[in-house]
Structures are given as structure tokens and as C-alpha cells.
N, C-alpha and C positions, 0 to 999 in steps of 0.2 A: 796280435796275438798272432801264433806260429800257422793257424789254419790261414789267416788272410790270405796266402799265397794260395790258396784252395782256391778262393774267392771268385766268382764268372757269371755274366749275364746267363749263361747254360747252366751252370752248377744251381744258382739260385731258383732257375727253371725247375729242375729237378725236383730241386729240395720241397717247390712248395708245390707238385706234384704229389710228393711223399706225402706233403699235409695233407690233403684233399683226398688223400684216400679213407673211407670211411670206418672201413671193420677189417679182419685179419683177411676174410676170403677175397677182396678188393685186394689186398696187398699182395696175395698170392697170384691172383691172377698178372697182378702187374707185373712184379717180380720177375714171373715167369717168362714174360718176355721182353722184358728186359739186360735180364742177367743168368748165364750157364746157369744150371744146376751144381754145379761145383763153385761159381761165385756164390752164389747164394748160401750152400752150405760150409763154405770160409769161411762168411761173415758171421753164424750163426755158431759154427765153432769158434769162431774169435770170442762173440758174446759170452757163451757160456765158459770157457777161458777166463774170464776176465771175472764172469762170477766163481768160479772156482776160487781162482786166488784169493778175489775180496772174501772169502769164507774161509781159508787161510790152508788150502789143498796144495803140497807139491807140487812140482814141476813132473813128478816122474808119475802122479796120478793124473794130473792134467794129458799128457804126453798119452795115456794107458784111456783116458773116457775121451780123447778129441783126436789124436792120432798126429797131435803137430811135432813138430821140431821142438828143442828147446831155446832152439833161438825165436824161433815164434813166441813160444809161452815169456822168455823174457820182454820182449817188446812189448807184449800185453802189458808184460807189470810194471815197466818204464811209463807206459804210454796211463796206466790208471796210477800213479806215483807222481808224475810229470808231465804229465798231456798237456791237453784246453779243458781236464772235468768232464769232459762228454758219456765216457764211465759212468765215472761217478755218478752224472747226474739219470744217465739211464737206469744205470741198479739199482739207485735210490727209489726211483719211479717204479719199477717194478716189483721188488720189496716192498715198497704199499699196495700194488695192486696184488700180489700175492696173500697181503695181509687182510685187503677187500675180500676177494674173493675165498677167502677159508674162513671169514664172516658169515660169509654168505651161502657158505656151506654148494659152493663151486671149485670142487678141488682139482678138476679137469684143466679148470683153467688158472690152475698155482702150480702145475706141473715144469719144473725152471730144470728136471733133467732132460728130459724131450729125447728121443728118434731124430739125432742129426742127419741119419743119412735117410731116415724116413720112408721107409720101405711103404709102398701103395700110395707115395707121394705124385703128382701128377707127370709126365713127361721124367723117367729117370737115367737119360741118356741125356748129355749135355749136345 
């Protein structure tokens, strides 16, 4: 697979650390220490763009919602269609989680629109 060139003991260790996080709060704490605010927001924007592409949004709509360039949106579309199916796998799991949350009457957990710039997020500067 194309992602094999990413594989290394250091990356395995990083992913093991991520897999060990227990909840969203632990994710916030770990990623706040690990990444810049800009890096986290960029990843969030990419996921949001993938969700929007999968839902049939236009590049213009995605650019308006995320501020991404058309080249970045195009790259995300390419990985959605021809990548390692990582986006597809995650989007399917998020959709299932959202469906379960709506059935349980917890719409706050199913808000996929999310404020990607997170006013009030810890440490608003990078």
C-alpha cells in the first residue's frame, strides 16, 4: 500500500499513543501539546472537506466553509476516490456514530458542522 512509506517505529508509537486516548478531552490535551493550533485546525478542515465532498458539496462551498484552496480540496477528493480508504473508513464510522447519537437523543455529539476555528478553544494562538 502507498502508506507503507509512512510506516516506522516512531509512527507506530505515535499511533499507539493516539489509540490509547480514552475520550475527546484526552484528545484535546494530547493534540494541544503535540501540534500547533494551526495543524489541528488544518486536519479538522480536511476532515470537514472530505465530509462535504462525500455529501456532494461543490468545491466553492467547501472553500467557503473551510478557507481551503481548490488544490487542497482536489487532493482530498483524490484521496477519497483513490487513496487508502482512510477517509472512507472514518466517514462511515462517524456517520454510524452520529446515527447512534441521534437515536440516543444527544445531538451535540452529532454536530458535524463544528466551529473549526473554535472560539474559546484552549490556547488560541499557535
